[in-house]
C-alpha positions in Angstrom: -6.3 45.3 78.5 -6.8 42.3 76.4 -11.2 42.0 76.8 -12.6 45.0 78.5 -16.0 44.1 79.8 -18.0 48.2 79.9 -20.8 47.8 82.3 -22.9 50.8 83.6 -20.7 51.1 86.6 -17.8 52.5 84.1 -19.9 53.4 80.6 -18.9 56.9 81.7 -15.4 56.3 82.0 -13.4 56.9 79.0 -11.4 53.5 77.8 -8.3 53.0 75.9 -9.1 49.2 74.8 -5.6 47.8 72.3 -7.8 44.8 71.9 -12.1 43.6 71.9 -14.5 45.4 74.7 -18.0 44.0 75.3 -21.3 46.0 75.9 -23.7 44.3 78.6 -26.8 45.3 80.0 -29.1 47.7 79.6 -27.0 50.7 79.2 -27.0 54.4 77.2 -23.7 56.1 76.6 -23.6 59.8 76.8 -21.1 60.8 74.5 -19.7 59.0 71.5 -17.7 56.2 70.6 -14.3 56.7 68.7 -13.4 53.6 67.5 -9.8 53.8 66.0 -7.8 51.0 63.8 -6.1 49.7 60.8 -6.3 46.3 59.2 -8.7 43.9 58.1 -9.3 43.3 61.5 -10.2 47.0 62.4 -13.6 48.2 63.1 -17.0 47.4 65.4 -18.2 44.3 65.4 -21.8 43.6 66.9 -23.1 40.1 67.6 -26.2 39.6 69.5 -29.8 38.6 69.4 -32.3 41.5 68.5 -36.1 40.7 70.6 -37.8 42.2 68.2 -39.0 38.9 66.0 -36.2 39.8 63.3 -35.1 36.6 62.2 -31.0 37.0 62.5 -29.0 39.5 64.8 -25.8 41.2 64.6 -28.0 44.4 64.1 -27.8 48.5 65.4 -31.1 49.7 66.5 -31.9 52.9 66.1 -34.8 54.5 68.7 -38.0 52.1 68.3 -38.1 53.0 64.4 -35.6 51.5 62.5 -33.0 49.1 62.5 -29.5 47.9 60.2 -28.1 44.1 60.7 -26.2 41.3 58.3 -28.3 38.5 57.7 -26.5 34.8 58.4 -25.4 34.7 55.0 -23.2 38.1 55.9 -24.9 38.3 52.1 -27.3 41.1 52.6 -27.0 44.8 55.1 -31.0 45.3 55.6 -32.9 47.8 57.0 -35.9 47.7 59.2 -38.4 49.9 59.6 -41.6 50.0 62.4 -44.3 50.2 60.2 -46.9 50.5 63.7 -46.8 46.8 64.6 -43.8 44.9 62.9 -40.2 45.7 61.5 -40.6 45.9 57.9 -37.5 44.9 54.8 -37.3 48.2 54.0 -33.6 48.8 52.4 -31.8 45.8 51.5 -28.0 46.3 50.0 -26.5 42.8 48.6 -23.3 41.9 48.4 -22.8 42.2 45.3 -23.8 45.9 45.2 -27.7 45.5 44.1 -29.8 47.3 45.8 -33.8 46.6 47.3 -36.0 49.3 47.8 -39.1 47.2 49.4 -37.9 44.6 47.5 -36.2 41.2 50.3 -34.7 39.7 46.6 -33.7 42.2 44.7 -33.2 40.9 40.5 -33.5 41.2 37.4 -35.7 39.0 34.9 -33.8 40.1 31.9 -30.4 39.1 33.6 -28.4 42.3 34.8 -25.8 42.8 36.2 -26.3 46.2 37.9 -30.1 47.5 39.1 -32.3 48.5 42.0 -35.5 47.0 42.1 -38.3 48.9 43.8 -41.2 47.5 45.4 -42.6 43.4 45.4 -45.4 41.7 44.7 -47.3 43.2 47.7 -46.8 46.8 46.4 -49.5 48.8 44.7 -48.1 51.2 43.1 -43.9 51.9 42.5 -42.0 54.3 41.5 -39.0 56.8 41.6 -39.1 60.4 42.5 -36.5 63.0 40.9 -36.4 66.7 42.0 -35.0 69.7 42.1 -35.9 73.7 42.7 -38.1 73.9 39.2 -40.8 70.7 39.2 -40.4 67.4 40.3 -41.0 64.0 37.9 -41.8 60.5 38.5 -41.2 57.6 37.3 -44.6 55.4 37.8 -45.9 52.3 37.8 -49.5 50.8 38.7 -49.8 48.0 36.4 -48.4 50.7 33.3 -45.0 52.7 33.4 -45.8 56.8 33.1 -43.3 59.3 33.5 -45.3 61.6 35.1 -44.4 65.9 35.5 -46.5 66.7 38.6 -49.5 64.5 37.6 -49.4 64.6 34.2 -48.8 61.8 32.3 -46.5 62.7 29.8 -45.5 58.8 28.2 -46.7 55.9 29.4 -46.2 52.0 27.9 -49.9 49.6 29.0 -49.2 46.0 29.5 -50.0 45.4 26.1 -47.4 47.4 24.8 -49.1 50.5 23.5 -47.7 53.6 24.2 -49.5 56.9 24.4 -47.4 60.3 24.8 -50.1 63.0 26.0 -52.5 60.6 26.5 -53.1 58.0 29.7 -55.2 55.7 27.3 -53.7 55.1 24.3 -55.8 52.9 21.9 -53.1 51.7 19.5 -49.4 51.2 19.4 -48.4 54.5 19.3 -51.1 57.5 19.8 -49.5 61.2 20.5 -51.7 63.8 21.0 -50.5 66.9 19.7 -47.9 68.2 17.1 -45.2 65.7 15.5 -42.3 66.1 13.8 -40.3 63.2 12.3 -37.0 64.1 11.1 -35.0 61.4 8.2 -31.9 60.8 9.2 -30.3 62.6 5.2 -31.6 63.4 1.6 -33.2 60.5 0.2 -33.7 58.9 3.3 -36.9 56.8 4.6 -40.0 58.6 7.3 -42.2 56.1 8.0 -41.9 52.4 7.1 -45.1 50.4 7.3 -44.5 46.4 7.8 -46.0 43.5 8.0 -43.5 41.9 10.5 -40.1 42.5 9.2 -41.3 42.8 5.7 -41.9 46.5 4.6 -44.9 46.8 2.5 -45.3 51.2 2.2 -43.9 53.8 3.4 -43.5 57.9 3.2 -40.2 59.2 1.4 -38.4 62.5 1.5 -36.4 63.6 -1.1 -35.5 66.4 -1.9 -38.7 68.7 -2.6 -40.7 65.6 -3.6 -42.3 63.8 -1.0 -43.2 60.2 -2.7 -46.2 57.6 -1.0 -44.9 53.5 -2.1 -46.9 50.7 -1.9 -45.1 47.4 -1.9 -48.1 45.1 -1.9 -49.8 45.6 -5.3 -48.7 49.2 -6.1 -52.0 51.0 -5.1 -52.3 54.5 -3.1 -56.1 54.0 -1.3 -57.6 56.7 0.0 -60.1 55.2 1.8 -63.1 56.2 4.3 -64.8 54.3 6.7 -63.0 51.3 5.8 -63.7 51.4 2.0 -61.6 53.1 -0.8 -63.1 55.7 -2.4 -60.0 56.6 -4.6 -57.5 54.8 -6.0 -54.0 55.8 -7.4 -53.0 53.1 -9.8 -49.3 52.5 -10.7 -50.1 53.6 -13.9 -50.8 56.7 -12.9 -54.9 56.9 -13.2 -57.1 57.8 -10.5 -60.1 55.9 -10.5 -63.3 55.7 -8.3 -63.2 52.4 -6.1 -67.5 52.1 -6.1 -68.2 52.1 -10.2 -64.7 52.1 -11.7 -65.7 55.9 -12.8 -61.6 57.6 -12.7 -59.9 59.3 -14.5 -56.9 58.6 -17.3 -54.5 61.4 -17.5 -52.4 59.2 -20.8 -53.4 60.4 -24.4 -55.8 57.5 -25.2 -57.4 54.9 -22.9 -55.8 52.1 -22.7 -57.5 48.0 -23.9 -60.1 46.8 -21.4 -60.2 50.1 -19.0 -63.2 51.1 -17.8 -62.4 54.4 -17.1 -64.1 58.0 -18.1 -61.1 59.3 -19.7 -59.4 62.5 -19.5 -57.8 62.9 -22.7 -55.6 66.1 -22.4 -55.7 69.1 -20.4 -53.9 72.5 -21.8 -54.4 75.9 -22.0 -52.3 79.0 -23.7 -52.8 81.9 -26.3 -53.4 82.2 -29.9 -53.1 85.0 -32.5 -56.3 86.2 -33.3 -56.7 86.8 -37.4 -59.7 88.5 -39.7 -60.8 87.7 -42.5 -64.2 87.1 -44.4 -65.9 85.1 -46.9 -64.5 86.7 -50.2 -61.8 88.7 -49.0 -60.9 89.5 -52.6 -58.6 92.5 -52.4 -59.5 93.7 -48.6 -57.0 95.1 -46.5 -57.2 94.0 -42.9 -55.3 95.4 -40.1 -55.5 93.4 -36.4 -54.5 95.0 -33.6 -54.7 95.3 -29.6 -55.3 91.1 -30.3 -56.2 88.7 -27.5 -56.8 85.0 -27.7 -56.5 81.9 -24.8 -58.3 79.3 -24.8 -58.5 76.4 -22.5 -58.5 72.3 -23.2 -59.6 69.6 -21.8 -59.9 66.6 -23.6 -61.9 67.1 -26.3 -63.8 70.0 -25.2 -62.0 73.6 -26.9 -63.0 76.7 -25.3 -61.4 79.7 -27.5 -62.0 83.4 -26.4 -60.6 87.0 -27.2 -61.2 90.9 -28.4 -59.9 93.0 -30.6 -59.7 96.3 -33.1 -60.1 96.3 -36.2 -59.5 98.5 -39.0 -60.1 97.5 -43.0 -60.0 98.9 -46.7 -62.6 97.8 -49.6 -64.1 95.3 -47.3 -66.7 92.5 -48.8 -67.6 89.1 -47.9 -69.3 88.4 -44.5 -67.1 88.0 -41.3 -64.9 85.6 -40.2 -62.1 85.0 -37.1 -59.8 82.7 -38.3 -56.2 81.7 -36.3 -58.0 79.3 -33.9 -55.8 76.9 -32.4 -57.8 73.7 -33.3 -61.2 72.8 -35.3 -64.4 71.6 -34.9 -65.4 68.8 -34.9 -67.3 67.4 -38.7 -69.0 64.9 -37.6 -72.5 65.5 -39.5 -74.7 65.1 -36.1 -73.7 67.7 -34.6 -75.8 70.8 -33.6 -74.1 74.6 -35.1 -71.3 75.5 -32.3 -72.9 79.1 -31.2 -70.9 81.4 -28.7 -71.5 85.2 -27.7 -70.2 87.9 -28.0 -69.9 90.1 -24.9 -69.1 93.3 -25.7 -68.5 96.1 -29.3 -67.6 100.0 -29.4 -68.2 101.8 -32.7 -69.7 98.9 -34.5 -72.4 99.2 -36.4 -74.8 96.7 -36.3 -74.2 95.0 -33.8 -72.6 91.4 -33.8 -74.8 89.3 -31.7 -73.0 86.2 -32.3 -70.9 83.6 -33.3 -70.9 80.0 -34.7 -68.9 77.0 -36.0 -68.7 73.8 -37.9 -72.5 73.1 -38.7 -71.3 68.8 -39.5 -68.1 69.9 -40.9 -64.7 70.6 -39.9 -63.5 74.7 -40.1 -61.3 76.6 -37.7 -63.2 80.3 -38.0 -65.8 81.5 -36.5 -68.3 83.3 -38.4 -70.2 86.7 -37.2 -74.4 87.1 -37.1 -76.0 90.0 -36.9 -78.6 90.9 -33.8 -81.9 91.0 -34.8 -82.2 89.0 -37.6 -80.1 86.6 -38.0 -78.2 87.0 -40.9 -74.4 86.9 -41.3 -72.2 90.0 -40.6 -71.4 91.6 -43.3 -67.8 92.8 -42.7 -68.7 96.2 -44.2 -70.7 96.3 -41.3 -67.9 96.6 -39.8 -67.0 100.8 -37.8 -63.3 101.7 -38.4 -62.0 101.8 -34.8 -64.5 99.2 -33.3 -63.6 96.3 -30.5 -65.2 93.0 -30.2 -65.0 90.7 -27.6 -66.4 86.6 -27.8 -66.2 83.3 -26.4 -67.0 80.3 -27.6 -67.1 77.0 -26.4 -67.2 73.4 -29.2 -65.5 69.7 -29.4 -62.5 69.7 -31.2 -61.8 67.2 -34.1 
């Protein structure tokens, strides 16, 4: 047969058709239809007019809720869904392979050639849902782009370009709620760059065991609270308080025009304790178990120590010698006074140690308790121990 018309009279008949055939009338096939062919002419061609207010024909109807058709230009394959009152464009496949879901004219605003376009200007929300047997993830758009784990927002980008990780309302360009780890690409790499436009203004760099903060604008590193700098590290290493210019200079001398309080240096260590007298003559002295310590901050020195002492032919007043720094010779300065902290087997007991009294000295005088007289070295009982400490201004 070249052309065969299938009517309600022969629907239940097996038909072998070598050409084409028409199905007309409101009829139902009780079984499926198999169409066998080859070449460009093989296939099932539909030509008809849809009565459901769809603009074009050439459609396949699936019950009452779905139908598929091509458009007049034959460049769209459209599936419509019935929403209760009318058929709406649910799926649109273009001839170039791009797909629109609830989008009759899928397009890319950035010129992409291959894409999936979901939603339209009437959509309140649109999303892409990925689900497996463990979880459901959703790429969600409701005037903001977000990636959600179930209903929890893990990543969000708002319309102003602010990015939130673990937060749904970022206040800055990047806001992270939780801990952050930053890995440099290699030794000596910058971990964080701070830029003004394309110009580098500052960076934090990790190199070996060193962490460097660098400010390219003026070379200063500031520590601020309430939008005001409280402390500033200057390019020469000085640390200053911004409010009144008072700070700490770690150089050996204050620079010209500086207003900061100067910390000349800091030093600590030990020193060797010696014992002598104001008139040693032929006196023999043996110091044992001696330990001397000192701390020097700027010109302020604190020394202390302890020792055991044995003597022969003692004479004169006792002096503790070997101080690491002599005292200031400023005659207007008062006498520096320190304490004898603890003694054993010493009669009479020493009371204090002194230094200076207007002259530069590098030894301590020892004074008796109770009568404000110098301690005679002959008063020392062999086997005794003395402990002392004094703070003074160095020369």
